[in-house]
N, C-alpha and C positions, 0 to 999 in steps of 0.2 A: 306449464309450470316447469321450472328448472329443477331437476332431481339431485343436483350435486351439493346441496346444502346439508350439512350433517345435523339432522334433527336431534339425534341422541346427545350430541355435544351441547346443543342449546338447552335441553332439559337438565343436563347435569350442571350447567352454569347457574341455575336458579337456586338461591338459598332460601328454602321454604321456612326454616326456623327463623331467619331474620325477618321474613315477611310477616310471620305470625306475631312475632314480638312487636313489630311496628303497628299492626292492625289492633292488637290488644291495647297498646298504649293510646292509640288514637280513639278507640271506642270508649276509653275511660274519660275522655274529654267530652262533656256534653256540648253538642253543637246543634241544638234546636234552632231553627231558622231565625228566631227572635232573640236568641242568646248571643248578643254581640260580643260579650267578654269571652265566652267559650269559643266562638268563631275566630276571634283574634288570636287566642292561644293555639287553636288548630292551624291557622294560617302560618303562624311562626314555626310550628313544628314541621309543617309541610315544606316551607321554604328551606329549612335546614336539611331535611331529607333529600329534596330535589337538587340541592347544591352539589350532590355527588355527580350530577350530569353536567356536560358542557352547556354553555349558553348563559343568557341573562335572565334572572328572576325578578319579577316586579309584582307588587301588591297593588291592584287597581281598584280605585274607589267605585262603589256601586252607582249605577245610573239613578237619577231621581225617580221615585215611584210614589203615587198617591193611592189612597183607598178611601172608601166612603164609610164614615163612622155611623153608629146606630142612629144619631140625630140628623143624618143627612149631610153633615159637613165633609168636605173633601180635605183629608189630612195627609201629611207626609208619612210614609212608612220607611223605617230605617233598616238597612241591611249591612252585612259585613263586607269586607274587601274580598276580591277575587284574586287568585294566584295565577300568574301567567309566566311560563318559561318559553323562551324563544331560542331555538338551536339551528344553526346554519341557515339564516334567512336568505342567503345568496344562492342556495341550492336550487337547481332547476325543477326538481320534483319535491314538493313539500306536503306534509300531512298535518292533520289536526287530531289531537287526542284530548278527550274531555272527560271530566268527572265532577262530582260535587262533594263538598265537605259538610253540608248541613244534613240534619236528620229531621224526622217528624216528631221527635220526643223533646218537649221543652224541659227546662231546668228543673221544674217541679214535678215532672212525670215520675211515677214509681219505678219505671223500667230504666235502671241506670247501671246494673251489674251484669257481669258475665258468669256463665256456668257451663261446664262440660256436660253435654247430653250423653255422649259416648266418646270413644277414643278418637273419632274423626269429626265430631260435630260439636260446634261451639255456639251457644246461645248468648246474644248480647246486642245492645243498641247500635245500629249502624254497621254491624260487622259485614253484612252482605250489601246493604244499601246505604253508602257504598264505599266504606273505608277499606274494605277488602279490594274493591275495584281500583282504588287509588294506589294501593300497594302493587297491584298487577301492572298498572301503568309504569310505576317507578322501576320495578325489577325487570320488566320486559325491556325497557329502554336501557337499563344498565347492561343487560345481556347483549342487546343490539350494539351498544357503543363499544363493547369489547370485541366485536366481530370486524373482519376486514371490509365489510360493506358499509359501515356507518358513514363514511365520508360522502357517499353518493346520495344521501337522503337528508333533507331538513324537516323540521317539524316544530309545531307549537303545542304546548300543553296548557290547558285551561282548567282550573278547578274552581268552580263558582260556589257562592255561599247561599244561594237562594233557589236552587232547583226545585226543592220540595213545594214551593209556593208559586211555581210557574216561570221562574227565571226572568221576571220582569226587570230586575235590577242588573241583569247580565245579558239580556237579549241583544243590545247593540254591540257588546263585546264579542259575543258568539258570532254574530253576523259578520263583523269586521274580520275576525280571525279566520272564519271559514272561507271568505271570499278568495278565489284563486287557488284553493288547495286542490291537490290531486284526488285525495280521498280523506275520510275521517273515520275514527274509531271512538266510540263512547263506551264507558265502562260501568253501565248499569249491570246488576246481576242478571244471570241467564234467566230466560223466561220460565224455564222449568228446572228443577233440581238436577236433571240429567244433563244439563248443558245446552238444551235447545235454545236457539236464538229467537228473539222477536224479529219478525219480518216486516210486512207492511203494518202501519199504525194509523188509526184514526187521529183526528185532531181534538182540541179542547178549547173552550172559551168560557171565561167567567165574567159575569155581568152583575151590576147593581143598578136597579132602577129606583130613583128617589121620587116619591109621589108627594106633591104639595097640594093640599086641599084647603078647606076653610072650616075653622072650628065654630061650634054653636052649642047651645044648651040642648041636650038630648030630649028634654021634655017640653020646654017652652017654645022653642023655635027650631026644631031639627031641619025644617025645610030650608033654612038659611045656610045650613052647613053643606060642605062638600066632603064626603067621607073618604079619606085617603086609604083606609083599610079595605073598604069595598072596592075601590078602584084597583088596589093591588091584587085583590082576589080575582077581579076580572082579567087582570094581566096573567095571573096564573092559569086560568082556564084557557085564555087565548094562546098561551105558550104551549099548552098540551095539545091544542088543535094544530099548532105548527109542527109538532113532532112527527117524524117519519122514521121508517126503518133505517134510512141513511143518515138521520140526524136525531138521536135521542136527546131529550130535553129534561133536565131535572130541576124544577123549582125547589129550592132548598130551605129558604127561611124568609119570613116576613117579620120585620121589626117596626114598632110604632104604637100609636095610640096612647091614651092616658086613662083618666077616670071613666067609669061606666056611664056617667051622665054627661059626658062631653063627646060631641062628634069629632073624631080624630082628624086633625089637619095634616098629619105627617105619617109616612110609611116608607120603609126601604125593603124592596124585594131583591133577594139574591138567588141567582140560578146559574147552572152550568149546562153547556151543550157539548156533544161529542160527534161532530160531523165526520163522516167516513170518506169524504172527497171534497175537493175545492168547490165543485158545483153545489153540493149539499150545503156547504157553509154559506155560499152566496145566496142560495134560495132562502135559507133561514134569515139572513141579514135583511133581505128584502121584506120578508114577512114580518119581522120584528118592527121595522120602521113603520109599516102600515098599521100594525097592532097598536103601537104607541099613539099614533095619530087618532085611531078610532076611540081608544079609551080616554084620551084627553078630551075629545069632543063630547063623548057620551056622558062623562062624569064631571065635566067642567073642572078638571084638575090640570096641574102642570107636572110633567114627567121629565126628569133629567136622567140620561143614560151615562153610565160609567163602565168602562171595561170593554171586552171584546174577545176575539179569538187570539189567544196567546201561543198556542201550539198548532201550527197548520197541519192538516193531514199529511201523512208521509207514505205515498205510494212507492213501490220499488220498480225503478226503471231498468233499462238494459245495463247501464254501467253499475248501478247498485247491485244488481243480481250477480254480475261478474265478481264484485267484491265478496258477496256471500259465498260464491263458488270457490274463491281463493281461500277464504277462511275454512271452508269445509275440507278442501284438499290439503291444507296445512294440518288440519286436525287429523286427517287420515294418516299422514306421515308420522304423527306423534302417537298413533293408536287411539285417538279420540274420535268418536262418532259424533259429528255435528249436523244437526238438523235445524229446521226453523218453522215457525208458525206465526200467523198474523195475530195481532192483539189490539184490544181497545185501549190499552194504556198509552201514556204519552211521556216524552222525556226531551232532553235537549237534542236528541237525534232528529226530532221533528223540525226544530229550528234550523239545524244544519242542512237537512235535505231541502228545505225551502230555498236555500241559496243555490241549489243545483249541484251540490257536492255529494257524491255517493257516500253512504255511511252505514256501518253496522254498529248498532247502539246497545248491544248486550254482551260486550266482550269481558265483562267482569266475572266475579266468582260464581260458583254454583252454591245455591242456598235457597232460602224460601221464607215464607211467613213474614215478609217485609211489612213494615208499617204496623207491626203488632209486637206485644211482649214475647211472642214465640219466635221472633226473627232468629234465623240460624245461618251459620257459615259451615260449608263442608270443607274442612281445612286442607285436604290434599288438592283441592281445586286452585289454591293459591299458586302453587308451582305449575300445575297443568295449564292454567289460563295465561300465566306469564310466558311460558314457553310457546304457547299458541301465538300470542301477539308478537313475540320476538321473531318467530319464523315468518309470520305474515310480513313484518317489517323488512326482513331480509329479502323476501321474494319481491316486494315492491321496490326495494333499493336496487335489485338486479334487473329491473326493467319489465317485470310482469305487468301486462297491460290490463286495464279495466275500462 
């Protein structure tokens, strides 16, 4: 690490009050993943804010995504546009910085307001996850662009609209932007309120199994029916037999059936898996295929599978570890103690790592209680984390190798 970068000057260049005002204004816009109007307002606000940086801004349409309705029909799911900023595409060394504008709180959720918990802690929807992180991206880049090193480094910024539901509508965009990048930084909130980073991550997959049986009268001729609910239950038990320590399985919901005197001819089973390694994911996939075949044969039903692994497991290889080490060392120069821990959670960092690009994916603010009405932002971390990223960017621009 080159010691000649003035870390104090970087910290002093960050305008925390401006960051806070932006985050509060963005939090006031409801951006639940299904709130397309709110997401459009947020995308316009972000495009205006990021226009302070050089480069070209584009709003990119979401990729087509389908879902399985309760009646088994495959239906289109709509998402908002994604924001992309491209700066110095001709640069030899280029980075990817990513965040998301959506939250888990729909427009009709009661958690819509902000309140101060104490002088340094603000409660509100999306403050930590991750509108605070978006402000960290913007102000870190503004500080970096004001430095003499900016011309040496190019980067793309991607803020998607669907991270909270698995990034299905932005996965092709993420993959395309990540390809060929030297490294990536993603701005989810820190894994712990003290600033600890998420290290290795498991993966995640969401599935829907649609079971089609045959209806019959439950009293007169039940033997002529093929009970889809019973077959779905057999699938649930089979899924739990497939579960291992390396691949937890969570059957979450069965939908279907009708009146009590009708053998149900339809059911939809929804479940999630959390593979901790690529091998565990493949082992589960093999077992699922065999299970579907067994249940179809034993219960004389037809089973249609939808979905799969959307977040590959994210191990930390040698280059990724060097990026973590660089972040830690930059933190030390700023008086910030940076550690890390493995986690079962997933994010867009999983998708980036799957392209072979080293990534640290919790570069956002310090906070906690995300995905709940207790979500909070530790306000001084806005400037802290922006300075941290700006210093990391300057060291990468000056040739620090990972």
